C-alpha positions in Angstrom: -81.2 128.6 -46.0 -81.0 128.6 -49.8 -83.1 131.2 -51.6 -84.6 129.9 -54.8 -85.6 132.9 -57.0 -88.6 132.5 -59.3 -88.9 134.8 -62.3 -92.1 136.8 -62.4 -92.5 139.7 -64.8 -95.1 141.6 -62.6 -95.9 141.7 -58.9 -99.6 142.6 -58.6 -100.9 144.2 -55.4 -104.1 145.7 -53.9 -105.4 146.7 -50.5 -108.2 145.4 -48.3 -109.8 147.5 -45.5 -110.5 146.2 -42.0 -111.4 147.7 -38.7 -107.7 147.6 -37.7 -106.4 149.2 -40.9 -105.6 148.3 -44.4 -104.0 145.0 -45.4 -101.7 144.9 -48.5 -102.0 141.8 -50.7 -99.3 140.9 -53.3 -99.5 138.2 -55.9 -97.9 136.7 -58.9 -99.8 134.8 -61.6 -99.3 131.7 -59.4 -101.0 133.0 -56.2 -100.8 135.2 -53.2 -97.2 135.7 -52.0 -97.7 138.4 -49.3 -100.7 139.3 -47.1 -99.8 141.9 -44.6 -101.5 142.3 -41.3 -103.8 145.4 -40.9 -101.7 148.5 -40.9 -98.4 146.9 -42.0 -96.3 148.8 -44.5 -96.2 147.8 -48.1 -92.4 148.0 -48.0 -92.4 145.0 -45.6 -94.1 142.9 -48.3 -91.8 144.1 -51.0 -88.7 143.4 -49.0 -89.9 139.9 -48.1 -91.2 139.0 -51.6 -88.0 140.2 -53.3 -86.0 137.6 -51.3 -87.8 134.8 -53.1 -89.3 136.2 -56.3 -87.7 138.4 -58.9 -90.1 140.9 -60.4 -89.5 143.7 -62.8 -92.3 146.0 -61.7 -95.3 146.3 -59.4 -98.8 147.0 -60.6 -101.8 147.9 -58.4 -104.7 146.0 -59.9 -107.5 144.7 -57.7 -109.1 143.0 -60.7 -106.4 140.3 -60.9 -108.4 137.2 -60.2 -106.2 135.8 -57.4 -106.2 139.2 -55.6 -109.9 139.6 -56.1 -110.6 136.2 -54.5 -108.2 136.8 -51.6 -109.8 140.3 -51.0 -113.3 138.8 -51.0 -112.3 136.1 -48.6 -110.6 138.5 -46.3 -113.7 140.9 -46.3 -115.9 138.0 -45.4 -113.5 137.0 -42.6 -113.3 140.6 -41.3 -117.1 140.7 -41.2 -117.1 137.7 -38.8 -117.7 134.8 -41.3 -115.9 131.5 -40.6 -113.8 131.4 -43.7 -111.5 128.6 -44.8 -109.3 130.5 -47.3 -109.1 128.8 -50.7 -107.3 131.5 -52.7 -104.2 130.2 -54.5 -100.9 130.7 -52.7 -97.4 131.2 -54.0 -95.4 130.3 -50.8 -91.6 130.3 -50.8 -89.6 129.2 -47.8 -87.5 126.4 -46.5 -89.0 122.9 -46.5 -89.5 123.2 -42.7 -91.3 126.5 -43.0 -93.6 125.2 -45.7 -94.5 122.2 -43.5 -95.3 124.6 -40.6 -97.4 126.8 -42.9 -99.3 123.8 -44.2 -100.0 122.7 -40.7 -101.3 126.2 -39.8 -103.8 126.0 -42.6 -105.2 122.9 -40.9 -106.1 124.8 -37.7 -109.9 125.4 -38.0 -111.5 128.8 -37.7 -112.3 129.4 -34.0 -109.6 127.1 -32.7 -106.1 127.6 -31.4 -103.0 125.5 -31.0 -99.9 125.8 -28.9 -96.4 125.9 -30.5 -95.8 122.4 -29.0 -99.1 121.1 -30.5 -98.2 122.5 -33.9 -94.7 121.0 -33.6 -96.1 117.6 -32.8 -98.6 117.8 -35.7 -95.7 118.0 -38.2 -93.8 115.1 -36.5 -91.3 117.3 -34.7 -92.5 117.5 -31.1 -89.2 119.0 -29.8 -89.2 121.8 -32.4 -91.5 124.3 -30.6 -89.0 127.2 -31.0 -88.3 126.4 -34.6 -92.1 126.3 -35.2 -92.3 129.7 -33.6 -89.6 131.1 -36.0 -91.4 129.6 -39.0 -94.7 131.0 -37.7 -93.0 134.5 -37.6 -91.7 134.1 -41.1 -95.2 133.4 -42.5 -95.7 135.8 -45.5 -99.4 135.5 -45.8 -100.8 136.4 -42.4 -104.5 135.7 -41.6 -104.8 133.5 -44.8 -102.3 131.1 -43.3 -103.6 131.6 -39.7 -100.4 132.0 -37.6 -102.5 134.2 -35.2 -104.2 131.0 -34.0 -101.0 129.8 -32.3 -100.7 130.9 -28.7 -98.8 129.9 -25.6 -99.6 126.5 -24.0 -101.1 128.4 -21.1 -103.3 130.4 -23.5 -101.3 133.6 -23.2 -100.6 135.7 -26.2 -97.2 135.3 -27.7 -95.4 137.3 -30.4 -97.1 138.3 -33.6 -95.6 140.3 -36.5 -98.6 142.5 -36.7 -98.5 143.3 -33.0 -100.3 141.7 -30.0 -103.3 144.0 -30.3 -103.9 142.8 -33.8 -103.5 139.2 -32.7 -105.9 139.7 -29.9 -108.4 141.3 -32.3 -108.2 138.4 -34.7 -108.6 135.8 -32.0 -111.5 137.7 -30.5 -113.1 138.0 -34.0 -113.0 134.1 -34.1 -114.2 133.7 -30.5 -110.9 132.2 -29.4 -110.2 132.6 -25.7 -106.8 133.7 -24.5 -105.0 135.4 -21.6 -103.5 138.8 -22.3 -100.3 140.2 -20.9 -101.1 143.6 -22.3 -103.2 146.1 -20.5 -105.5 147.1 -23.3 -105.6 145.3 -26.6 -108.3 147.2 -28.4 
């Protein structure tokens, strides 16, 4: 993988509250570059973002238009509204990762896909495991809905924010699944 660094003077950030905890949002002037799952540490976003974007400082500022739009869309989502996120994104990854993340954005609210179905949708039907790895590298959880990808038998599979968070998000959208964990909420 070749890291292409993009210069950005300032990395803006803010927080959004949800039932499961706070989500940290980070953005450049070009768009959202990190959206943590509820309860995830800000340091996770800083480490991931620093791999792709050089920034001199961070500024907490919820009034930055892209952060405000993302926060409003997430609040509507957390309240149960079927939201198709339209906030600008500043996604950095390999060409394969970008293709997977674009395909994730095509999964409608309230629907799920298996890793195999997602792989087939990008023209790589034998790449289920690679799709899973790209899914796990998604820097803008919920906005790029990697939680909507589940096992072909409808079981919950890995999720960076934890299986209980994935179960909560799927339940919020009315998506049925089989759980391997005793108690998810």
